[in-house]
C-alpha positions as CSV (number, residue, x, y, z in Angstrom):
1,M,-5.5,-5.7,-37.7
2,P,-8.7,-4.7,-39.9
3,L,-11.4,-7.3,-40.0
4,T,-11.2,-7.3,-43.8
5,N,-7.8,-9.0,-43.9
6,V,-9.2,-12.0,-41.6
7,M,-12.4,-12.5,-44.0
8,K,-10.7,-13.0,-47.2
9,L,-11.6,-16.3,-48.9
10,P,-8.0,-17.8,-48.3
11,T,-8.4,-17.1,-44.5
12,L,-12.0,-18.3,-44.4
13,L,-10.8,-21.5,-45.9
14,T,-8.3,-22.0,-43.1
15,L,-10.8,-21.2,-40.5
16,L,-12.9,-24.0,-42.2
17,R,-10.2,-26.3,-41.7
18,I,-10.4,-25.7,-38.0
19,A,-14.1,-25.6,-37.8
20,L,-14.4,-29.0,-39.4
21,L,-12.5,-30.6,-36.6
22,P,-15.2,-31.0,-34.3
23,V,-17.5,-32.5,-36.9
24,I,-14.9,-35.2,-37.8
25,I,-14.7,-35.8,-34.1
26,A,-18.4,-36.1,-33.7
27,I,-18.8,-38.2,-36.9
28,F,-15.9,-40.4,-35.9
29,Y,-17.5,-41.4,-32.6
30,S,-20.9,-41.9,-34.0
31,P,-22.3,-45.5,-33.8
32,Y,-22.9,-45.9,-37.7
33,E,-20.9,-48.1,-40.0
34,W,-20.4,-45.1,-42.3
35,A,-19.0,-43.0,-39.6
36,R,-15.2,-43.6,-40.3
37,P,-15.7,-43.4,-44.1
38,V,-17.5,-40.0,-43.7
39,S,-15.1,-38.7,-41.0
40,S,-12.4,-39.5,-43.6
41,M,-14.1,-37.7,-46.5
42,I,-14.5,-34.6,-44.2
43,F,-10.9,-34.8,-43.4
44,I,-9.7,-35.0,-46.9
45,V,-11.9,-31.7,-47.6
46,A,-10.1,-30.2,-44.8
47,G,-6.9,-31.3,-46.3
48,I,-7.6,-29.8,-49.6
49,T,-8.3,-26.5,-48.0
50,D,-4.9,-26.6,-46.9
51,W,-3.5,-26.7,-50.5
52,L,-6.4,-24.1,-51.6
53,D,-6.0,-21.6,-49.2
54,G,-2.3,-21.0,-49.7
55,Y,-2.5,-21.3,-53.5
56,L,-5.5,-18.7,-53.6
57,A,-3.6,-16.5,-51.1
58,R,-0.7,-16.3,-53.6
59,L,-2.8,-16.1,-56.7
60,W,-4.9,-13.2,-55.5
61,N,-2.1,-11.4,-53.7
62,Q,-4.0,-11.7,-50.4
63,E,-1.3,-13.4,-48.3
64,S,-1.5,-11.8,-44.7
65,R,0.6,-12.4,-41.5
66,F,-2.7,-13.8,-39.7
67,G,-3.0,-16.3,-42.6
68,A,0.9,-17.1,-42.2
69,F,0.2,-17.8,-38.6
70,L,-3.1,-19.5,-38.8
71,D,-2.3,-21.9,-41.6
72,P,0.3,-24.1,-39.7
73,V,-1.8,-23.8,-36.6
74,A,-4.7,-25.3,-38.4
75,D,-2.4,-27.9,-40.0
76,K,-1.1,-29.0,-36.6
77,L,-4.6,-29.1,-35.0
78,M,-5.9,-31.3,-37.9
79,V,-3.1,-33.8,-37.6
80,A,-2.8,-34.0,-33.9
81,T,-6.7,-34.4,-33.8
82,A,-6.8,-37.2,-36.3
83,L,-3.7,-38.9,-34.4
84,I,-5.4,-38.8,-31.1
85,L,-8.6,-40.3,-32.4
86,L,-6.8,-42.9,-34.2
87,V,-4.4,-44.0,-31.0
88,E,-7.6,-44.2,-29.0
89,F,-9.4,-46.6,-31.4
90,D,-6.1,-48.7,-32.0
91,N,-4.0,-48.3,-28.9
92,S,-1.1,-50.4,-30.3
93,P,2.6,-49.3,-30.1
94,W,2.5,-49.5,-33.9
95,L,0.1,-46.4,-34.1
96,T,1.1,-44.6,-31.0
97,I,5.1,-44.5,-31.6
98,P,4.5,-42.6,-34.9
99,A,1.8,-40.4,-33.4
100,I,4.3,-39.4,-30.6
101,V,7.1,-38.7,-33.2
102,I,4.9,-36.6,-35.3
103,I,3.1,-34.7,-32.7
104,G,6.7,-34.3,-30.7
105,R,8.2,-32.9,-33.9
106,E,5.3,-30.4,-34.6
107,I,5.9,-29.1,-30.9
108,T,9.8,-29.0,-31.3
109,I,9.6,-27.1,-34.6
110,S,6.9,-24.6,-33.3
111,A,9.1,-24.0,-30.3
112,L,12.2,-23.7,-32.6
113,R,10.5,-21.2,-34.9
114,E,9.6,-19.1,-32.0
115,W,13.1,-19.0,-30.6
116,M,14.5,-18.3,-33.8
117,A,12.0,-15.4,-34.3
118,E,13.3,-14.0,-30.9
119,M,16.6,-13.9,-32.4
120,G,15.8,-12.3,-35.8
121,Q,16.5,-15.4,-37.6
122,R,13.0,-16.9,-38.4
123,G,13.8,-16.8,-42.0
124,K,16.4,-19.9,-41.5
125,V,13.5,-22.1,-40.6
126,A,10.9,-21.0,-42.9
127,V,8.5,-23.7,-44.4
128,G,10.1,-25.5,-47.3
129,W,9.1,-28.0,-49.7
130,L,9.9,-30.7,-47.4
131,G,7.5,-29.7,-45.0
132,K,4.9,-29.2,-47.5
133,V,5.5,-32.9,-48.7
134,K,5.4,-34.1,-45.0
135,T,2.3,-32.4,-44.3
136,T,0.6,-34.0,-47.7
137,S,1.7,-37.3,-46.6
138,Q,0.4,-37.2,-43.1
139,I,-3.0,-36.1,-44.6
140,I,-3.0,-39.1,-47.0
141,A,-2.0,-41.5,-44.2
142,L,-4.4,-40.1,-42.0
143,S,-7.3,-40.1,-44.4
144,C,-6.7,-43.9,-44.9
145,L,-6.5,-44.7,-41.3
146,L,-9.6,-42.6,-40.5
147,Y,-11.5,-44.4,-43.4
148,L,-10.7,-47.9,-41.8
149,H,-12.9,-50.1,-44.3
150,D,-11.5,-51.9,-47.2
151,L,-12.2,-50.2,-50.4
152,F,-12.8,-52.1,-53.7
153,G,-10.8,-54.9,-52.3
154,L,-7.9,-52.7,-51.1
155,P,-7.1,-52.9,-47.2
156,I,-7.3,-49.0,-46.8
157,Y,-6.3,-49.4,-43.2
158,Q,-3.0,-51.4,-43.7
159,I,-2.1,-49.1,-46.7
160,G,-2.6,-46.0,-44.0
161,M,-0.3,-47.6,-41.7
162,V,2.4,-48.0,-44.2
163,A,1.8,-44.4,-45.3
164,L,2.1,-43.4,-41.8
165,Y,5.5,-44.6,-41.6
166,V,6.3,-42.9,-44.7
167,A,4.9,-39.8,-43.3
168,T,6.9,-40.3,-40.0
169,A,10.1,-40.8,-41.8
170,L,9.4,-37.6,-44.0
171,T,8.6,-35.8,-40.3
172,I,12.0,-36.8,-39.0
173,W,14.0,-35.8,-42.2
174,S,12.1,-32.4,-42.1
175,M,12.8,-31.7,-38.6
176,V,16.5,-32.7,-38.9
177,G,16.6,-30.3,-41.9
178,Y,15.1,-27.4,-39.8
179,M,17.3,-28.1,-36.7
180,R,20.5,-28.0,-39.2
181,A,19.2,-24.8,-40.7
182,A,18.9,-23.3,-37.3
183,F,22.0,-24.3,-35.8
184,A,24.2,-23.8,-39.0
185,P,27.1,-21.4,-38.6
186,V,26.3,-18.1,-40.2
187,T,28.8,-17.3,-43.1
188,D,29.8,-14.2,-44.6
189,T,29.1,-14.0,-48.4
């Protein structure tokens, strides 16, 4: 693969999303009161690149196989990293169970896609609108949970917990949709 395909702006934005993860981790663990809000803000910037990279790739006709591979990897790394940080911070079952469901779903669907690709049926489990809504809801929930502090009198962490359960429900719903699509009988039309 030529280097020029990798170094286009949409791919660079995806790589930036991955590169921001160690920054989020370092700031999250720093002993300052501003650490959690700043780690949340960087996470939000990373989340914005998730939307922006795909939008620009389509707009500028710069979609690539490498970008199509890297984008969901970056999403999964971002979500899993935030969940692990948060579970360590708040090691309650109310956070741990949704984290297990979300990470377990990501592993399951990745394996399903690989298996379907081996069978020449990858298109049956292509990313759909529900998967995009699921990822967006996860980013919103995790941003709130990372933020931790109240903001303008709003209990951001509690809002994040509610949003996490909404994201978990969407995660399960999208997984069921992918499973149904993968195992639906083939019909002749």
